Every structure is written in C-alpha cells, then in structure tokens.
C-alpha positions in Angstrom: -1.8 -121.5 126.5 -0.9 -117.7 127.7 -3.1 -116.3 129.9 -3.4 -112.8 131.9 -4.6 -112.0 134.9 -6.2 -108.1 136.0 -4.7 -107.4 139.6 -6.9 -104.8 141.1 -4.7 -102.9 143.7 -7.8 -102.5 145.6 -11.1 -104.1 147.5 -14.6 -103.0 146.1 -16.7 -102.2 148.9 -20.6 -101.5 148.5 -23.1 -100.6 151.1 -26.8 -100.5 150.9 -28.0 -98.4 154.1 -31.4 -99.6 155.4 -33.5 -97.4 157.9 -36.3 -98.1 160.5 -38.7 -97.5 157.3 -37.3 -100.3 154.9 -35.9 -97.3 153.0 -32.6 -97.1 151.2 -30.1 -95.0 149.0 -28.9 -95.1 145.7 -26.5 -93.7 143.3 -26.3 -92.2 139.6 -23.2 -91.6 138.1 -21.8 -92.0 134.4 -19.4 -94.7 134.1 -17.0 -95.0 131.6 -16.4 -98.9 130.1 -19.8 -99.4 129.6 -20.6 -95.8 127.9 -24.0 -94.6 129.9 -25.3 -93.7 133.3 -26.1 -96.2 135.4 -27.6 -96.4 138.8 -25.9 -98.1 141.6 -25.4 -98.7 145.6 -23.4 -97.3 147.2 -19.6 -98.2 146.5 -15.7 -97.2 146.0 -12.4 -98.5 146.1 -10.9 -99.7 149.2 -7.4 -100.4 149.9 -6.8 -104.2 150.7 -3.9 -102.8 153.7 -7.1 -101.4 155.6 -10.2 -103.3 156.8 -12.9 -103.1 154.2 -15.0 -102.0 157.1 -13.3 -98.3 157.8 -13.5 -98.6 153.2 -16.9 -99.3 153.6 -17.7 -96.2 156.4 -15.5 -94.0 154.5 -17.9 -94.2 151.3 -21.1 -94.1 152.5 -20.3 -90.8 154.5 -19.2 -89.2 151.2 -21.3 -90.4 148.8 -23.9 -90.8 150.8 -23.4 -88.1 154.0 -24.7 -91.0 156.2 -22.6 -92.7 159.2 -23.9 -95.5 160.7 -23.9 -97.7 164.0 -24.4 -100.7 162.8 -22.6 -103.1 160.0 -23.5 -106.1 159.1 -21.6 -107.7 156.0 -23.5 -109.6 154.1 -22.1 -111.3 150.6 -18.2 -111.4 149.7 -17.7 -112.1 146.3 -15.4 -112.9 143.0 -16.3 -110.5 140.0 -14.5 -111.8 137.2 -12.1 -114.8 138.4 -11.9 -115.6 134.8 -9.4 -113.0 133.8 -9.0 -110.4 137.2 -8.2 -111.1 141.5 -11.5 -108.3 142.2 -12.9 -108.9 145.1 -16.2 -106.9 146.6 -17.5 -107.2 149.9 -20.5 -106.1 150.4 -22.4 -104.6 153.6 -25.6 -103.7 155.3 -25.5 -100.2 157.2 -28.8 -99.6 159.8 -28.7 -97.0 162.6 -28.6 -93.8 160.0 -27.2 -90.9 161.0 -27.4 -88.0 158.0 -25.3 -85.2 157.0 -24.0 -83.6 153.5 -22.2 -86.0 151.1 -18.8 -85.2 150.4 -17.6 -86.4 147.1 -14.4 -87.3 146.1 -13.3 -83.9 143.5 -13.9 -85.8 140.3 -16.8 -87.9 141.4 -20.8 -86.2 140.0 -22.9 -87.8 141.7 -26.7 -87.8 142.1 -28.6 -89.3 145.3 -31.9 -91.2 145.7 -33.6 -92.5 148.5 -36.3 -95.3 147.7 -37.9 -98.0 149.5 -35.8 -101.1 148.8 -38.5 -102.6 147.7 -38.6 -101.0 144.9 -35.0 -101.2 144.5 -35.4 -105.0 144.4 -38.3 -104.7 141.9 -35.6 -102.1 139.4 -33.2 -105.2 139.8 -35.6 -107.9 138.7 -37.0 -105.8 135.9 -33.0 -105.8 134.0 -33.5 -101.8 135.4 -30.2 -101.7 137.9 -27.4 -103.5 136.1 -24.2 -103.2 137.9 -23.1 -106.8 139.5 -22.3 -105.5 143.0 -26.0 -103.6 142.9 -27.5 -106.5 141.6 -25.9 -109.5 143.7 -26.1 -107.6 147.0 -30.2 -106.2 146.9 -30.8 -109.8 146.0 -29.0 -111.0 149.1 -30.6 -108.8 151.6 -34.1 -108.7 150.3 -33.5 -112.5 151.2 -31.8 -112.4 154.1 -34.6 -109.7 155.4 -37.1 -112.6 154.2 -35.7 -114.8 156.4 -35.5 -112.1 159.2 -31.6 -112.7 159.5 -31.7 -108.7 158.7 -34.6 -107.0 161.1 -35.8 -103.2 160.0 -35.3 -101.8 163.4 -34.0 -98.4 165.0 
C-alpha cells in the first residue's frame, strides 16, 4: 500500500515547573487544529540540532518568565507513530526564579499558577486533553508518589 509520514523538523518539548510548595503553571491558548482553547503544560518546539534541555529552558523563560536551577527529564514519547516521526521530551523544572514572560510576537498566552494536585485532577476529569500535558502530568504525579521527584528548595 501507499504510506505517508509527516516529518517534523523540530522536537516537541514540555516543561512542568514545580515550586517547593507543590505549585505548577499551565498556559492557555487557542489551538487552530482543534478550533478550541486549550490549557497545557508549557511546551513548544526545539531544533533537533540543539540539546532538548536548551529548548526547554528557552520555552519556560518565554512562556512563563521562569528560570530553573534543576532539571529532570521525565519522559520521551512518540506523539503519533502511525503517521508522524514527532518525538516529545518532557522535563520537570525546579529551583525556580521568576521574571516577566517573553512570548513570541504571535503568541497570545494566558498563564495560571495552580497546585500540581489540581492539575492532576483536571487531567483525570478530562479538562486537560493535550497529549504532552496528560502524559507528563500523570508521569510526574507517579514519580512524586514514588519519591523519584521531591518538592524541595
């Protein structure tokens, strides 16, 4: 048969910032492909020619105005391996410092700070449906419960 593959020039990176009080930040924006507003973890694209962590640091600073001292890669996943070669890498960012967000000129973003436990509940209720968000939040929740990620200063 005939088979088509969508090639993505960039990696997808997702970031779950966690402060020592168990809070995180999510970003809201209109997503044209689904014609709906979506709340998501901080995410974006990064060149395959650069280390994924470099792209994650840039996205966190741009979208949320946050810089982090500690980074943990928590998940790599194929986003749609039956139709595309897109790979996503998700990080947890800790040891946070805060600045003004610097979104791209074409981004209209809303930013919300929430307890991470509430974000987990939003995923479980189906309110957050973005694939990086669902997979990343559930993985980090499990890692916290197993002690692999600690909330600390």
